[in-house]
C-alpha positions as CSV (number, residue, x, y, z in Angstrom):
1,M,-11.8,8.0,-11.6
2,S,-8.2,6.7,-11.9
3,G,-6.6,3.5,-11.3
4,M,-4.6,2.5,-8.1
5,L,-1.5,4.4,-7.8
6,P,1.4,3.4,-5.4
7,Q,0.5,5.6,-2.6
8,D,-2.9,3.8,-2.4
9,V,-1.2,0.8,-0.6
10,L,-1.1,3.0,2.3
11,R,-5.0,3.2,2.0
12,L,-5.4,-1.0,2.0
13,N,-8.0,-2.5,4.4
14,G,-9.5,-5.8,4.6
15,V,-11.0,-8.7,6.9
16,A,-9.4,-11.4,8.4
17,D,-9.5,-14.3,11.0
18,P,-13.4,-14.9,11.6
19,R,-14.2,-17.1,14.8
20,I,-17.7,-18.2,15.4
21,S,-19.3,-17.6,19.0
22,P,-19.7,-20.8,21.0
23,D,-23.3,-20.7,20.3
24,G,-23.0,-20.0,16.7
25,T,-24.9,-16.8,16.7
26,M,-21.7,-14.2,16.6
27,V,-18.7,-13.8,14.5
28,A,-15.3,-12.1,15.9
29,Y,-12.9,-11.0,12.7
30,L,-10.1,-8.6,12.3
31,V,-10.0,-5.7,10.3
32,T,-6.4,-4.6,9.1
33,G,-5.0,-1.0,7.7
34,L,-1.9,0.8,7.7
35,D,-1.1,4.1,9.6
36,S,1.0,6.0,6.8
37,Q,2.3,8.5,9.4
38,A,3.8,6.0,11.8
39,N,4.5,3.8,9.1
40,E,3.0,0.9,10.3
41,Y,0.2,-1.8,10.3
42,R,-3.1,-1.5,12.5
43,G,-5.7,-3.9,13.6
44,A,-8.9,-3.9,15.3
45,I,-11.4,-6.7,16.7
46,W,-14.9,-6.3,15.5
47,M,-18.1,-8.4,16.0
48,A,-21.0,-9.0,14.0
49,P,-24.0,-11.4,14.0
50,L,-24.2,-14.4,11.7
51,D,-27.8,-13.2,10.4
52,G,-26.5,-9.9,9.5
53,S,-28.6,-7.9,11.7
54,P,-27.9,-5.5,13.4
55,A,-24.7,-4.0,12.1
56,P,-21.3,-5.0,13.1
57,R,-19.4,-3.2,16.0
58,Q,-16.2,-2.4,17.1
59,L,-14.7,-4.2,20.0
60,T,-10.8,-2.9,20.4
61,A,-9.6,0.3,19.5
62,G,-7.2,-0.7,16.9
63,T,-4.6,2.3,17.6
64,R,-1.9,-0.1,17.3
65,R,-2.0,-3.9,16.2
66,D,-4.8,-6.0,17.7
67,A,-5.2,-9.3,16.3
68,D,-5.9,-13.2,17.0
69,P,-9.5,-13.2,18.4
70,R,-10.6,-16.1,20.2
71,W,-13.4,-16.9,21.9
72,S,-14.0,-18.4,25.3
73,P,-15.7,-21.7,25.8
74,D,-18.6,-20.3,27.2
75,G,-18.6,-17.0,24.9
76,S,-18.1,-14.7,27.5
77,Q,-14.6,-13.5,26.6
78,L,-12.4,-12.8,24.0
79,A,-8.7,-13.6,24.0
80,F,-6.5,-11.6,21.5
81,T,-2.8,-10.3,21.1
82,S,-1.8,-6.5,20.8
83,N,1.3,-4.4,21.0
84,R,-0.9,-1.8,22.5
85,D,1.4,-1.3,25.6
86,G,4.9,-1.4,23.6
87,D,6.7,-3.0,20.7
88,I,5.7,-6.9,22.0
89,M,2.4,-8.7,21.1
90,Q,1.3,-9.8,24.2
91,L,-2.1,-11.5,25.3
92,Y,-5.5,-9.6,26.7
93,V,-8.7,-11.0,27.7
94,L,-11.8,-8.6,26.6
95,P,-15.3,-9.1,28.3
96,V,-17.8,-9.4,25.2
97,G,-20.4,-7.7,27.3
98,G,-18.4,-4.6,27.9
99,G,-15.3,-3.6,30.0
100,E,-11.7,-2.9,29.5
101,P,-9.2,-5.6,28.5
102,R,-7.2,-7.8,31.0
103,K,-3.4,-8.1,30.2
104,L,-2.3,-11.5,31.2
105,T,1.4,-11.3,30.0
106,D,4.5,-9.6,30.0
107,L,7.0,-11.3,28.1
108,K,9.9,-10.4,26.1
109,Q,9.0,-11.8,22.7
110,D,5.7,-12.0,20.8
111,V,2.7,-14.0,21.9
112,T,1.2,-16.0,19.3
113,Q,-1.3,-18.8,18.7
114,A,-3.7,-18.5,21.9
115,A,-5.8,-21.6,22.6
116,W,-8.5,-21.7,25.3
117,S,-8.8,-24.8,27.4
118,P,-11.8,-26.5,27.4
119,D,-13.1,-25.5,30.8
120,G,-11.8,-21.7,30.1
121,S,-9.6,-21.4,33.0
122,T,-6.7,-21.3,31.2
123,I,-5.1,-20.3,27.7
124,A,-2.0,-21.7,26.2
125,F,0.0,-19.9,23.5
126,V,3.5,-19.9,21.7
127,S,6.3,-17.7,22.4
128,R,10.3,-17.5,22.0
129,V,12.7,-18.0,24.9
130,R,15.6,-15.8,24.8
131,E,19.1,-16.7,25.9
132,A,20.5,-14.7,28.6
133,A,23.0,-13.2,26.0
134,Y,20.2,-11.1,24.8
135,E,20.2,-9.3,28.1
136,E,23.3,-7.4,26.8
137,D,22.2,-4.6,24.9
138,D,25.3,-3.6,23.2
139,D,25.9,-5.9,20.3
140,K,30.0,-5.1,20.5
141,R,29.7,-7.0,23.9
142,R,27.1,-9.9,23.1
143,S,28.4,-13.4,23.5
144,P,29.1,-15.0,19.9
145,R,26.3,-17.4,18.9
146,R,27.6,-21.1,19.1
147,L,25.5,-23.0,16.6
148,G,25.2,-27.0,16.4
149,R,22.1,-27.6,14.5
150,L,21.2,-26.4,10.8
151,Q,17.8,-24.6,11.4
152,Y,19.3,-21.5,13.4
153,K,17.7,-18.9,11.4
154,L,14.2,-18.4,9.8
155,E,13.3,-15.9,7.1
156,H,11.0,-13.0,8.6
157,V,11.9,-14.3,12.1
158,G,15.6,-14.0,12.5
159,W,18.0,-16.2,14.6
160,T,16.2,-19.0,16.0
161,A,18.8,-21.4,17.7
162,D,19.4,-18.9,20.8
163,R,15.8,-17.9,21.4
164,P,13.6,-21.2,20.6
165,Q,9.9,-21.4,20.2
166,H,8.0,-23.2,23.1
167,L,4.6,-23.5,24.4
168,F,3.4,-21.4,27.5
169,T,0.2,-21.3,29.5
170,V,-1.6,-18.8,31.6
171,K,-4.8,-18.4,33.7
172,A,-7.6,-16.4,31.9
173,D,-8.6,-14.5,35.2
174,G,-4.9,-12.8,35.5
175,A,-3.7,-14.8,38.6
176,G,-0.2,-15.6,38.6
177,E,2.4,-15.4,35.3
178,A,2.7,-17.3,32.2
179,S,4.4,-21.0,33.1
180,Q,6.5,-22.5,30.2
181,I,5.5,-26.2,29.3
182,T,8.1,-27.2,26.9
183,A,11.6,-26.5,27.0
184,G,14.8,-28.0,25.2
185,D,16.5,-27.9,21.6
186,A,13.5,-27.8,19.6
187,E,10.8,-25.4,18.0
188,D,7.4,-25.9,19.3
189,T,4.1,-24.7,17.4
190,S,0.3,-25.0,17.3
191,P,-1.0,-26.2,21.0
192,A,-4.0,-27.9,20.8
193,W,-6.0,-29.0,23.9
194,S,-7.4,-32.3,24.2
195,P,-11.3,-32.1,25.1
196,D,-10.9,-33.4,28.7
197,G,-8.1,-30.6,29.0
198,G,-5.6,-32.8,30.1
199,T,-3.2,-33.2,27.4
200,M,-1.8,-30.9,24.8
201,A,-1.0,-32.0,21.3
202,F,1.6,-29.8,19.7
203,V,4.1,-29.7,16.6
204,S,7.7,-30.2,17.0
205,A,10.6,-32.0,15.7
206,R,12.8,-33.4,18.6
207,H,14.5,-36.9,17.0
208,P,18.6,-36.7,17.0
209,D,18.8,-35.2,13.7
210,W,15.9,-33.4,13.3
211,D,17.6,-30.0,11.8
212,T,19.0,-32.3,8.9
213,E,15.4,-33.1,7.4
214,P,12.3,-31.6,6.9
215,V,10.2,-33.6,9.4
216,T,7.7,-32.5,12.0
217,D,5.8,-34.7,14.3
218,I,2.6,-34.4,16.9
219,Y,3.5,-34.5,20.1
220,L,2.0,-34.8,23.4
221,V,2.4,-33.3,26.6
222,A,0.5,-33.0,29.9
223,A,-1.0,-29.5,30.3
224,G,0.9,-28.8,33.2
225,G,4.0,-29.7,31.7
226,G,6.6,-32.7,32.0
227,D,7.6,-35.3,29.4
228,T,6.8,-35.2,25.8
229,L,5.4,-38.1,23.6
230,R,6.1,-38.5,20.5
231,L,3.1,-39.4,18.7
232,T,3.6,-39.4,14.7
233,Q,6.6,-41.2,13.1
234,G,8.1,-38.7,10.4
235,G,7.7,-39.7,6.9
236,G,6.9,-35.8,6.0
237,T,5.8,-32.7,8.1
238,V,2.4,-32.2,10.1
239,D,0.8,-29.1,11.3
240,L,-2.1,-27.3,12.7
241,P,-3.6,-30.3,14.9
242,S,-7.3,-30.4,16.1
243,W,-8.6,-32.7,18.3
244,S,-12.1,-34.5,17.4
245,P,-14.9,-34.0,20.1
246,Q,-14.4,-37.6,21.4
247,G,-10.6,-36.9,22.0
248,D,-10.0,-40.4,20.5
249,R,-8.4,-38.6,17.1
250,I,-6.5,-35.6,15.9
251,A,-7.3,-33.8,12.4
252,V,-3.6,-32.2,10.9
253,L,-2.5,-31.2,7.8
254,R,-0.1,-33.4,6.1
255,Y,2.8,-32.8,3.6
256,P,4.0,-36.1,2.8
257,G,7.3,-35.5,1.3
258,V,10.8,-35.6,2.5
259,F,13.3,-34.3,0.0
260,D,10.8,-35.0,-2.5
261,D,8.9,-31.9,-3.4
262,P,6.3,-30.7,-4.4
263,K,3.7,-32.7,-3.0
264,H,0.0,-31.6,-1.9
265,T,-0.9,-31.1,1.4
266,Q,-3.3,-33.6,2.7
267,V,-6.0,-33.1,5.6
268,A,-5.3,-36.0,7.7
269,V,-6.6,-37.9,11.0
270,I,-4.4,-39.6,13.4
271,D,-5.5,-42.0,16.2
272,A,-4.4,-40.5,19.2
273,A,-3.4,-43.3,21.2
274,S,-1.6,-45.4,18.2
275,G,-0.1,-42.4,15.8
276,D,-1.8,-44.5,12.8
277,M,-2.6,-41.8,10.3
278,R,-5.2,-42.0,7.2
279,L,-5.2,-39.6,4.4
280,L,-8.7,-37.8,3.8
281,T,-8.3,-35.9,0.7
282,Q,-6.0,-37.5,-1.9
283,V,-9.1,-37.9,-4.5
284,L,-9.3,-34.4,-4.8
285,D,-5.6,-34.2,-6.2
286,R,-5.5,-30.6,-5.1
287,N,-3.6,-29.3,-2.6
288,C,-5.3,-28.6,0.7
289,G,-2.7,-26.0,2.1
290,T,-1.8,-22.7,1.2
291,Y,1.2,-20.2,2.0
292,P,1.0,-19.7,5.0
293,N,-1.4,-21.9,6.0
294,V,-4.8,-20.5,7.0
295,R,-5.9,-22.6,10.0
296,E,-6.3,-26.3,11.4
297,P,-9.0,-28.1,9.8
298,I,-11.8,-28.1,11.9
299,W,-14.4,-30.5,13.4
300,D,-18.1,-30.3,12.6
301,G,-19.5,-33.5,14.0
302,D,-18.1,-36.5,12.2
303,D,-17.0,-33.9,9.5
304,L,-13.8,-32.0,8.8
305,I,-13.6,-28.6,7.3
306,F,-10.6,-27.2,5.3
307,I,-9.9,-25.2,2.3
308,A,-8.1,-26.3,-1.4
309,E,-6.6,-24.5,-4.2
310,D,-8.0,-25.0,-7.5
311,H,-7.4,-23.0,-10.7
312,G,-6.7,-20.0,-9.2
313,N,-9.3,-20.0,-6.5
314,V,-9.4,-21.3,-2.5
315,H,-12.5,-22.8,-1.7
316,I,-14.0,-24.7,1.3
317,Y,-14.5,-28.0,1.5
318,R,-16.1,-30.8,4.0
319,V,-14.9,-34.4,4.4
320,A,-16.1,-37.6,6.7
321,A,-13.2,-38.0,9.2
322,D,-13.6,-41.6,8.7
323,G,-12.9,-41.4,5.5
324,A,-16.3,-42.2,3.8
325,G,-17.2,-40.5,0.7
326,A,-15.3,-37.6,-1.2
327,P,-14.8,-34.1,0.0
328,E,-18.0,-31.8,-0.7
329,L,-17.6,-28.2,-1.3
330,V,-19.1,-25.7,1.2
331,A,-17.8,-22.6,-0.3
332,D,-16.8,-22.0,-3.8
333,G,-17.0,-19.1,-6.5
334,E,-14.1,-17.2,-8.4
335,R,-12.3,-16.1,-5.2
336,V,-10.2,-17.1,-2.8
337,V,-10.7,-17.7,0.8
338,T,-8.6,-16.4,3.2
339,G,-10.2,-17.5,6.7
340,Y,-12.8,-19.6,8.1
341,D,-14.7,-20.9,10.8
342,V,-17.6,-23.4,11.9
343,V,-19.9,-24.2,14.7
344,D,-22.3,-26.9,14.5
345,G,-22.8,-26.6,10.6
346,R,-22.8,-22.7,10.4
347,V,-20.1,-21.7,8.3
348,A,-18.4,-18.0,8.3
349,F,-15.1,-17.5,5.8
350,T,-13.4,-14.2,4.7
351,A,-12.6,-14.3,0.7
352,T,-11.3,-11.6,-1.4
353,E,-11.7,-11.3,-5.6
354,P,-9.8,-9.3,-8.2
355,T,-11.9,-6.2,-7.8
356,M,-12.9,-6.9,-3.9
357,L,-10.7,-6.4,-1.0
358,P,-11.1,-9.5,1.9
359,E,-14.8,-9.2,3.3
360,L,-16.5,-11.6,5.7
361,F,-19.3,-14.0,4.5
362,A,-21.5,-16.4,6.0
363,D,-23.3,-19.5,5.1
364,G,-26.7,-18.3,3.9
365,G,-28.9,-21.2,4.5
366,G,-30.8,-23.1,2.1
367,G,-29.2,-26.4,2.6
368,R,-26.8,-28.4,1.0
369,R,-29.2,-28.6,-2.0
370,A,-28.4,-25.1,-2.6
371,S,-25.2,-24.0,-4.4
372,P,-22.5,-23.1,-2.3
373,A,-22.0,-19.5,-4.1
374,A,-25.8,-19.2,-3.6
375,R,-25.7,-19.7,0.2
376,A,-22.7,-17.4,0.8
377,R,-24.0,-14.0,2.3
378,R,-21.7,-10.8,2.7
379,L,-21.7,-9.5,6.0
380,T,-19.0,-6.6,5.6
381,R,-18.2,-3.7,3.2
382,V,-15.1,-2.7,5.0
383,G,-13.2,-2.0,1.6
384,D,-15.9,-0.7,-0.7
385,A,-15.1,3.0,0.2
386,F,-11.6,2.1,-1.3
387,A,-12.9,0.0,-4.4
388,A,-15.4,2.8,-5.3
389,G,-12.7,5.6,-5.3
390,R,-10.5,3.8,-8.3
391,A,-10.7,2.1,-11.4
392,L,-9.8,-1.4,-10.5
393,V,-9.7,-3.9,-13.2
394,A,-11.1,-7.6,-13.4
395,P,-8.8,-10.2,-15.2
396,E,-10.0,-12.0,-18.2
397,R,-9.1,-15.7,-18.3
398,F,-7.4,-17.2,-21.5
399,T,-5.2,-20.4,-22.1
400,A,-1.9,-20.9,-23.9
401,T,-0.9,-24.0,-25.6
402,S,3.0,-24.7,-24.7
403,S,5.5,-26.1,-27.1
404,D,4.6,-29.9,-26.1
405,G,0.9,-29.3,-26.2
406,A,0.4,-28.5,-22.4
407,E,-2.5,-26.0,-22.1
408,V,-1.4,-23.3,-19.6
409,E,-4.5,-21.1,-17.2
410,A,-3.4,-17.5,-18.0
411,W,-5.2,-14.1,-17.5
412,V,-5.1,-10.8,-18.6
413,M,-5.9,-7.4,-17.2
414,K,-6.5,-4.2,-19.3
415,P,-5.1,-0.9,-18.2
416,S,-7.5,1.4,-15.7
417,D,-7.6,3.9,-18.4
418,F,-8.1,1.5,-21.5
419,E,-9.3,2.7,-24.6
420,P,-9.9,0.2,-27.5
421,S,-8.2,1.9,-30.1
422,V,-4.5,1.9,-28.1
423,Q,-1.9,-0.8,-27.7
424,Y,-0.4,-0.8,-24.4
425,P,2.9,-1.7,-22.9
426,T,2.2,-5.0,-20.8
427,L,3.9,-6.7,-17.9
428,F,4.3,-10.2,-17.8
429,N,4.1,-11.2,-14.0
430,I,5.3,-14.7,-12.6
431,H,4.4,-15.7,-9.0
432,G,6.8,-17.0,-6.6
433,G,7.2,-20.6,-4.8
434,P,7.0,-22.3,-7.5
435,F,4.4,-24.2,-5.6
436,T,1.9,-21.4,-5.4
437,Q,-1.0,-20.1,-7.8
438,Y,-2.2,-17.0,-9.2
439,G,-5.6,-16.5,-9.5
440,N,-9.1,-14.8,-8.3
441,T,-7.8,-12.4,-5.6
442,F,-7.1,-8.9,-5.2
443,F,-3.7,-8.2,-5.6
444,D,-2.3,-4.8,-5.2
445,E,0.3,-5.3,-7.9
446,F,-1.5,-6.0,-10.7
447,Q,-4.0,-3.0,-9.8
448,V,-1.1,-0.4,-9.4
449,Y,0.7,-1.7,-12.9
450,A,-2.9,-1.5,-14.6
451,G,-3.4,2.0,-13.0
452,G,0.3,2.9,-14.3
453,G,-0.9,2.6,-17.8
454,Y,0.2,-1.1,-18.3
455,A,-1.5,-4.4,-19.3
456,V,-1.0,-7.1,-17.2
457,V,-0.5,-10.9,-17.9
458,F,-0.4,-13.6,-15.3
459,S,-0.4,-17.3,-15.6
460,N,0.4,-20.6,-13.6
461,P,2.7,-22.5,-15.4
462,R,4.2,-26.0,-14.7
463,G,5.3,-26.2,-11.1
464,S,2.5,-24.2,-9.8
465,S,-0.2,-25.3,-7.3
466,G,-3.9,-25.2,-7.9
467,Y,-3.8,-28.4,-10.3
468,S,-3.1,-31.9,-10.2
469,E,0.1,-33.1,-8.4
470,E,2.0,-34.1,-11.5
471,W,1.7,-30.6,-12.9
472,G,3.1,-29.0,-9.7
473,R,6.0,-31.8,-9.8
474,A,6.5,-31.4,-13.4
475,I,10.0,-29.0,-13.0
476,R,11.7,-31.2,-10.4
477,G,15.3,-32.5,-11.5
478,P,17.1,-31.9,-13.6
479,G,17.6,-35.7,-13.9
480,P,15.7,-38.6,-13.5
481,A,13.0,-37.0,-11.4
482,G,12.1,-34.4,-14.4
483,P,13.8,-31.4,-16.5
484,G,14.3,-29.1,-13.5
485,W,13.5,-25.3,-13.1
486,G,14.1,-23.4,-16.2
487,S,12.4,-25.8,-18.7
488,V,8.9,-26.7,-19.4
489,D,7.9,-23.4,-16.9
490,Y,10.0,-21.5,-19.0
491,D,8.1,-22.8,-22.1
492,D,5.1,-22.5,-20.6
493,C,5.8,-18.7,-19.6
494,M,6.8,-17.7,-23.1
495,A,3.6,-19.7,-24.6
496,V,1.4,-17.2,-22.5
497,A,3.3,-14.1,-23.5
498,E,3.2,-14.8,-27.0
499,Q,-0.6,-16.1,-27.2
500,A,-1.1,-13.0,-24.9
501,V,0.2,-10.6,-28.0
502,R,-1.7,-12.8,-30.7
503,Q,-5.0,-13.0,-28.6
504,F,-5.5,-9.6,-27.6
505,D,-5.0,-6.5,-29.9
506,F,-4.7,-4.1,-27.2
507,I,-1.2,-5.6,-26.5
508,D,1.8,-4.1,-27.9
509,G,4.1,-6.9,-28.9
510,E,7.1,-4.8,-29.1
511,R,6.8,-3.1,-25.6
512,L,7.0,-6.2,-23.2
513,G,8.2,-6.5,-19.7
514,V,8.5,-9.5,-17.3
515,I,8.6,-9.1,-13.6
516,G,8.6,-11.6,-10.9
517,G,9.7,-12.3,-7.3
518,S,11.2,-15.3,-5.5
519,Y,10.8,-18.1,-7.7
520,G,9.9,-15.3,-10.2
521,G,12.6,-13.4,-9.9
522,F,14.5,-16.5,-10.6
523,M,12.5,-16.9,-13.6
524,T,12.8,-13.5,-14.6
525,S,16.6,-14.0,-14.3
526,W,16.3,-17.1,-16.3
527,I,14.4,-15.6,-19.3
528,V,16.6,-12.4,-19.8
529,G,19.5,-15.0,-20.1
530,H,17.8,-17.1,-22.3
531,T,15.8,-14.6,-24.6
532,D,15.8,-11.1,-25.6
533,R,12.1,-11.1,-26.2
534,F,11.3,-8.7,-23.5
535,K,12.4,-4.8,-23.4
536,A,13.2,-4.7,-20.0
537,A,12.7,-6.7,-16.6
538,V,12.6,-6.6,-12.8
539,S,14.4,-9.2,-10.9
540,E,12.9,-9.1,-7.3
541,R,14.4,-11.3,-4.2
542,A,15.6,-13.7,-6.6
543,V,17.3,-17.3,-6.5
544,N,20.1,-16.5,-8.8
545,S,23.0,-18.8,-7.7
546,F,21.9,-22.0,-6.1
547,V,25.4,-23.0,-5.4
548,S,26.0,-19.7,-2.8
549,M,22.5,-20.4,-1.5
550,W,23.1,-23.9,-0.3
551,G,24.4,-22.4,2.9
552,S,23.8,-18.9,2.9
553,S,19.8,-19.4,2.9
554,D,17.8,-20.3,6.0
555,F,16.6,-23.8,3.7
556,G,19.2,-23.5,1.0
557,W,20.2,-26.9,1.6
558,D,16.5,-27.9,1.2
559,M,16.5,-27.5,-2.6
560,K,17.5,-31.3,-2.7
561,G,13.7,-31.7,-2.8
562,Y,13.4,-30.3,-6.0
563,L,17.1,-31.0,-7.5
564,G,17.5,-34.6,-6.1
565,T,21.0,-34.4,-4.8
566,F,22.9,-32.4,-2.1
567,L,25.6,-29.6,-3.4
568,F,28.5,-31.6,-2.3
569,E,27.0,-34.8,-4.5
570,D,26.6,-32.9,-7.6
571,V,27.8,-29.4,-7.9
572,E,27.0,-29.3,-11.7
573,T,23.0,-29.7,-11.3
574,Y,23.4,-26.7,-9.0
575,L,25.4,-24.8,-11.7
576,K,22.9,-25.8,-14.6
577,V,19.9,-24.2,-13.0
578,S,21.4,-21.1,-11.4
579,P,20.6,-17.8,-13.7
580,L,23.7,-16.6,-13.0
581,T,25.2,-19.0,-15.2
582,Y,24.0,-17.6,-18.0
583,A,24.5,-13.9,-17.1
584,E,26.6,-13.6,-20.1
585,H,23.7,-13.7,-22.2
586,I,21.7,-10.9,-20.6
587,H,21.2,-8.0,-22.8
588,T,17.8,-6.8,-21.3
589,P,17.7,-3.7,-19.3
590,L,17.6,-5.4,-15.5
591,L,16.3,-3.8,-12.5
592,I,17.4,-6.1,-9.3
593,L,15.5,-5.6,-6.2
594,H,16.4,-7.1,-2.9
595,S,15.9,-6.6,1.0
596,E,18.9,-6.5,2.9
597,N,17.4,-8.8,5.5
598,D,16.2,-11.6,3.5
599,L,17.1,-14.7,4.8
600,R,15.4,-16.9,2.2
601,C,17.1,-15.3,-0.7
602,P,19.7,-13.7,0.7
603,I,20.8,-10.5,-0.4
604,E,24.3,-11.8,-2.1
605,Q,21.5,-13.7,-4.5
606,G,21.0,-9.8,-6.2
607,E,24.9,-8.7,-5.8
608,Q,26.3,-11.4,-7.6
609,L,24.1,-10.8,-10.7
610,F,24.3,-7.3,-10.3
611,V,28.4,-7.7,-10.1
612,T,28.2,-9.8,-13.2
613,L,26.3,-7.5,-15.3
614,R,27.8,-4.5,-14.4
615,L,31.5,-5.6,-15.4
616,L,30.0,-7.1,-18.7
617,K,28.5,-3.3,-19.1
618,R,25.0,-4.2,-19.3
619,P,22.2,-2.2,-18.5
620,V,21.5,-3.1,-14.7
621,E,20.6,-1.4,-11.6
622,M,20.6,-2.6,-8.4
623,V,18.2,-1.2,-5.3
624,R,18.5,-2.4,-1.6
625,F,15.8,-1.8,0.9
626,P,17.2,-1.8,4.6
627,A,15.1,-3.3,7.3
628,E,13.4,-5.7,4.9
629,S,13.1,-9.2,4.7
630,H,11.8,-11.6,2.2
631,E,8.2,-10.5,2.8
632,L,8.7,-6.7,1.5
633,T,6.3,-6.8,-1.0
634,R,3.4,-8.5,1.1
635,S,4.3,-7.2,5.0
636,G,7.2,-4.8,4.6
637,N,7.3,-1.2,6.1
638,P,4.4,0.5,4.2
639,V,6.9,3.9,3.1
640,H,9.3,0.9,1.1
641,R,6.4,-0.7,-0.2
642,V,5.1,2.5,-2.2
643,Q,8.7,3.4,-2.7
644,R,9.2,-0.1,-4.5
645,F,6.0,0.5,-6.7
646,E,7.5,3.9,-7.7
647,L,10.8,2.3,-8.7
648,V,9.1,-0.6,-10.5
649,L,7.1,1.9,-12.3
650,E,10.0,4.4,-13.1
651,W,12.1,1.3,-14.6
652,F,9.3,0.2,-17.1
653,D,8.3,3.5,-18.2
654,R,11.8,4.4,-19.0
655,Y,11.8,1.6,-21.3
656,L,8.4,0.8,-22.4
657,K,6.8,4.4,-22.7
658,D,7.8,6.8,-25.2
């Protein structure tokens, strides 16, 4: 049995977005997959009993992309979004007992974030509102964009200034068209109904200079629309509001930094009358958000259910909403939770492990005295056929000691065709972020590299999430705040690579490659500009020049949160941490991969490094992916994802294999 091959990406599937019925007996969820012929993603809504019997059943056809299952308050209907009738995601309602879905919207932009009113009569949702210029199909005739805000475009979304995102409502019985309830020069998101159905809480930024700082607040608006009321007063961002059953409090995810990154996202409770906020999870010293955030904190009586990153895992926790007591584990284990829900103490969640695609689990009972891992009962086996047909590899954890004594958590995976007597070329992988984490999740990249005959090494150097806030903030600067990117994180990466060579005799220390994307691309470019230890490298969607990214990226100016300064205040700092500054020292064969529609790290970041190295006559190639964004490796067109794997393996085969 062989390991995972590049084309196997087209066969990946999994479970996501579990939602428990109001009576706590059933769970609706999404089963995802890919259509290789159409080069598109597919999704279908399924439903399963929480007790595991009888077997799950499929509710929607999934011939296109169905998503976002949401129960009506009485449990008789499911709202969902789908592009079954065109390219736009519209809102539908499906009778759970049987019958055809009812289409509720016919908008020109995707419907997202559907939320039922407490009485079940109305559904709120979010959609973008295009300016009239979009009615002109010929770009040569379309009016120019006139910009007055910094936040006018967004990675993986496109232009936002001339199609802002606002809140809508529509009757669940299909009577009448959707009504827009917020408007103006703002981006509105995350609608949440008050328990009495009279008020909507949502996330926005509407103060005069909202575009020049990373701040969002909770706003309130009458369910029928009207003037908005700002409830919170800045000092960071809030996301995903959730009303208490009594309607007196609103739970949110709170990021407390303003140009002061990174910080741990916290679970917080806001007084619905005064806006006063209390953080509930500081004692954990762990990040209670992921990228992107999975969902809002969920009220379960007087408690809140949420997730937190921890040493390469993502676990579910419970905390008292009044702040009494420390958070308690609900679901742990060597896994990454990707979705969760709770109704009257019953918990369902989706999770993935290194050799298991995302599956659905439920609290197996046994009370709180049983361990969280023992209580989890698996309800689906969607990915079993894929896993059974391939030699998937589980990672082994090890620890490296950095140059200053810091201990760095790391993992190694053997090649799929491993033989004890053979030494293998090895790929050192660096995650993006930098405030994210590698860990105990199924990751197609690692499995494909192992299937290609490589040992795989990965780690969480300083700057990563999943550990203390001090660990994540260790690479701020350079300056008074810290040493900056490319300092102790570089030391940690090199320490992990050398420890892997010393500790595992199947790793050939003379055949090492390095690869990373986004921040990982930055670190790859940085590494080859500071050492010739690696024989080949692949830098993807990288930050190579902080100077030019300042104005070309959708959020380049926000790097003040790490660097401590704006570009016009201190250009030398931006030059100091830019890999392009050290390009003359790059001799390692380098493959630069970049997407032409990347708005986070625009393609000029790759172009500048490529032009420089080619003029220096160094071994370099650049590959440009059309019609792709920063998300190429995660949600890019399936054909391009396969081609990208083939390019990476061909490059490393050229330099690391005989």
